[in-house]
N, C-alpha and C positions, 0 to 999 in steps of 0.2 A: 730886452734888458741887457748891460753888459755886465758881465762878472769878470773878475781878475783873479789870478792865484800865481802861487809859486810852487816850484817843485824841486827839491834838493837830489833826490835819486829815487830809484824803484824798487819795493820790497814786494816780492809778489810770487806766489807760488800757484803753477797753471797743473791743473789736474786731470785734463780730458784733452789732452794732446794725443792724437792717434798715431799708432805706431808705423813707422817708417820705414820702407824698403829700402835696401842697399843697392850702391851702384858702384863699379870702377868707374873712376875717370875717363878710362878708353871706352866705355858704354856711356859717355855722357849725353850721345845723342838720343839716345833711348828713353831717357826722361824727360824730354820735351818731344811735345807738348802734354804729354800723359800724366806726369804727376806732379804737382804744384808744390810738394814738400817732401825731400829725400833726404837719406844719409848720402854722402860720397866718399868712397875712399881714393886717397891718393898718396902716393910712396908711402905706404903705411900709418897715415894719420887718415881722421875723420873728421868731416865737418857736416854740418846740418844746413841744407841748403833749401831755399824757398826762391821763388822767382815770381814778379808782378806779369801781368798780360799788359798793362798800361802804366803809365808813368802818374795816371790820376787817381789817387786813393779810393775816391767816391763813385768810381764807375762801376768796378767789380769789387771783389772782397779779399784784397791781398794781404789785409790785418789777418785773417783766418791763416792764411800759409804760413804768416809769420809765428802765429800761434802755435801752431803744431811742430814749430822748432824749438820752441822754448823750455822743453823739457832736458833736450841735450845738454850734457855739462862741457862739450867743448866747443869750439868755435862755431859760431850761427851765423849764416851769411845769407843774405837777399840779393836778387839780382833785379835792377829796375831800368827800364829802357828811358834814355834821357827824354826821348819825345816818342811817340806813336802818332804816324798820319796814317790815317784808314783811307785816304784818296777825297777826291773831291766831294765825293756823295758820302762821307764818312765824317769822323771826329778825328781831331786832332789835339793831343795834350802833351804837356810840355812839364818835365820833374820841376818838383819846387823844393826849396831848401829846407822847408819845415820837413818834410818827409824825410831827408836824410838827417835832420837834426833828432828826430823822435826814434828813428832807427839806433843812433849813438845812444841814446837815453836808455833803450832797452838793451843795448850791448849787440848789437847787430852789425856786423861786418858788411857795407855796401859794396856792391860792384856796380858802377853805374855802365851801362853798356847799351849796345843800339839793335834794331834789327837789321839783316844782311839782306834777307829775301822775303818773297811772299807769292801766294798764288793769285788769281784773279777771282774776286767774287761772280757768284754765279746767279746772283739777283740784280745787281747795280753794275753800270756801264762804267763808273769812275769808282771804284771801291777794290781795297785789295781785303786778302783775309789770310789765315792760317800763316801770319808773320814769325819767320825764324831768327832767333838771335845768332850773333856771330859767334861760335862755340868755340873757334880759335882764340878770339879775344877775351872770352869768359876762362876759358884753361888756361891763359897767359896770367892772368889775374888771381886766379885760384893758386896757381903754384907759386906767384908772388909771396901770397898771403902765407903759404907753410913756414916762412922762415921770418914773418912779421911778428915781432915781440912788443911792439906797443898794442894799447887799447883800441876799441872801435872807435872812438873820438878822432883820434889821431889818423887812423886809416881813412874815416870817412872824409876828414877835412883834405886830405892828399887826393881822395876821387875827385871832391869839387873842384881841386886846382886843375884836373885834366876834363873839365866839360868842354870846353871850347873844342879841343881835340875830338872828343868823342862825337859832340854835335854835327862837326863838320863831316865826320864819317859817315853818321846816321844819312845827312843830307844828302852825299855822294850815292850812299847805297838806295837811297830813295828814287833818285833821279836815273840809276842804273834799272830799277826795278818798274818805273814809271814807263821807260822805252821799250822794254823787254814785253810787257804785258800790254803796253797801248793804253794805260790808265793815267788819267789827269790828276796830280797831286794838289794840294793846297799851295797858296801861294810862295814860290821858293823865296821871294824876297822878302817874306815877314818871318820866315824861318832866318834867313840870313840878317835881318836887322837883330832876332835876339841871340845870334851865335856871335854876333859883335860885341853885345853886353855880356855874354860868357866870356868871351876872349880877353875882357878887360880885367878879369881877375875874381877871385873868390869874393871879396867884398862886394862887388857890383852883383855878381851872380844871386848871393843873400839877399841884398838890398832890392832886387829887382824881384826875387821870389817872395819875400816877406810881403811885398805891396800887392803882389797879386793873391797871394795867399789871404790878405786880409779882405781885398774885394772880395774874394771869391767866399769867404766867412759870411760877409754882410749879406750878398746875395743868398746863401743856403739860408741863413737866419730868416729870411723874408717868404720861404719856400716849406711845403708841406709835402713830405715825398710820399709815393702811392703806399709804401710799404710800413708806412708811419701811421698807429691808431693813438692820437695824442689827445691831451683834453686841458693840458697847462699850457704856460706860455714858452715859448722858443726864445734861444739867448744865446748869445754869444760870450766865449770865454778864452781869454788871452793868458797862457801860462808862461811863466819866466822861469828859466831853469837856471841850475848853477853855472852855467857855462854860458850865460848872458842872451841865450837864443829865447826866440819867443814862438809858441805854439798858438796860430791863431785858429780855435776851432769853433763849433756848435754845439751847444746842449740842445737834445730834442726836446726836453721840457723841465722847466725850472718851478720849483712850488718854494715859498718862504713859510715858515709855520715857527712864529717867534723868532727865538734868536738861532734856528736852525734853517738852513738852505739846501732842499734836495736837487741832487744834480742828477737827472734822470735820461737814460739811455734805452728809446724805444726802437723793438722787434717785432713785426707785425707778421702773421701768415693768414692768408685768404681761404685755404683750401686744408690745410692741417692742423690739430691741435697745439704743436708747438712750429716754430720759424725753422728753417734750415739749421744743422747744425753749424753749417760755416756761417751763417748770418748770425748765431748766436755768438759764435767765437770772435768774430768783430766788434761784436758787441763789449766781448772781455776785454778786448784790448783797451776799450775805453775806460771798462773799470779799473785798468791797469794803472791809468794815468787818475782817476778819478780819487781812487784811493788812497795815493800818494800825496795829494794837494794839501799846501799849507796856506795858511794867511788868504783863506777865502774871503772874498768882499765885492760889493757893488760899490757903485760912485760913492754913497754916503756910510754905508756901515759894514762890519765885519762879522762874519757868520760861523759857528760851526754849520760841517757840512756832512750831509748823509749823501753815499752813492747808491743808485738804483738802478737795476736791469729790468726795464719792464718789457714782458713778453703778453704780446696780445694775440687773440686769432679770434676769425669769424667762426669758427665753429664752438659751437655749446658744449661747456663741461658736462660731465655726466660719469658715471662708475665704470660704463661701458667704455667708453673713450680711453680710458686708463688700462691701456695693454702693457704687457710686462716690459717691452721696449721701451714705451712711453715712462714707465715706472723707474727704469733704470738710468735712463735720462736726466729725468727730474733728480734724484737721487744724487747725481753725479753732478751736476748745474749746483745745487744746494750745499754739497760738500765743499766745493771751491769757492761759494759765496760765504761760509762761516769760516773757511780756514781764511781768507783774505780781507773779512771786515767790509761786505757790500750786502745789499738785501735784493731779491730777486721776487718778483710778482708775477703772476699767470691771471690775466684777466680780470686783475685788482684783487687777486686772492694772493695772501702770502705762500710762497713756495715751502716753508717749514711746515706751517697748516695742513697745505694742501697733501704733501709726501706722508705726514702722519695718518690721515684719513684714508689716502689711498693704502 
């Protein structure tokens, strides 16, 4: 099923962001790679900073890191590699325009950077690990952001204008790392072709990224992830924002009941009663989008919509499984859902009913 919707802005109150540790800019290296989200002091000001391990948002859980920065009232920054090459025996991911566009919508200032160095994998001949950002580049962008007065949208558009240069720096760094470690990387020619497109300017980058994102959306809509326990129909959803940008996403599960359509994000756990908190927070970022949608429709009909975070587990529910820690987590998730207007279920039971009984 194909669903379309519009979004004019995001109104959402995050309630389970974790407490952030504070670092000075001079100790920036200590925060990488130990902590995914932290507060950074620089010349008397503070930023909430998160960083992505990969440019691809579906491979890890970067949304959870971004989520943890959202309760901070100052500038929120996220650092994303322009692309990540793990070597011939690993993966290679490129940044998509829609990722940057989503960060703009969330009010997140994006720093597009690159990995400068790495270590050789102990398991694979042609794979690298423990990749490290160019912290000099990141520090320079953070200092430039200090005096930046415009909003995240304008900053992020400026970052897009720099992608060609950043991609070339990344390619040079990977070439150096490849020679130093004796590791074969993915085709340099295909990376250079991508760079040529990026160097043609922002519009080309946006067009290329949208096409690739749309292709990825189609592929994902046909697959069922191992961490999903779903019963309904999977769907694609194309969201148009007030900037004219498009997000090509998938909805884990769609159900139509009369004139209402349910948009369901699924998170599953095999061994625990609840999915990992980082996984749940990843789902909450989807709720930020879904709860703010307008004009939700299929090809033929327009619907009222309801947003649902569907938590499932292979562990059977019992009174003994509701430890005090689990109860506190459930209450916090329930409070966030009630504050922001979405529904949470756990193994088919409404969370509100479950918390009351527990």
